[in-house]
C-alpha angles and dihedrals in degrees: 000000000000097000128124116222132196130177124216135179115233090214095208131144099252093184090062090064111078133177130165097226119060092223091056092045097054091045092051091048094049090049092048090050090051092050092050094047092047089056091050092048093051092046092046097045103050090129096057141033110256088198096066110093094019114261120211119204119203119194130168147167138199137197131177121228118202128163089353094303121121110220121194129186108321115246095216143011089257091055090047089054090049091051093050091047090051091053094054115115093009140079123259131196119221101208110201132178124188122191123195116197123189103212091197095061104015089235116147134195125184140172145178131240115192112179119180117228125198108214124205108166123166117246 
């Protein structure tokens, strides 16, 4: 497609960012990731202008909501198994937020995607 891609880790403490509503949480996390990566880009690109050609930054986050509980990335395989077990026989919402930042202009555009998943996992 003629585009160059690079991946970077935001390297933030996601558990330090809290919001009551899952939609607000994933938005805050995607924005925090963008802020952290922008700082890294500026520090790492002192010898060139990251605005020419325009650079687009895409950050996102996702949580799953089941039975009123917001579940973030599991900390272990055991916790992942517990999460999956808890979803069984119920519906879960995968709450996603994607943020696009134009580093040339500073303009941002974001949006949510919240698909519902019916989970039927064997015990």
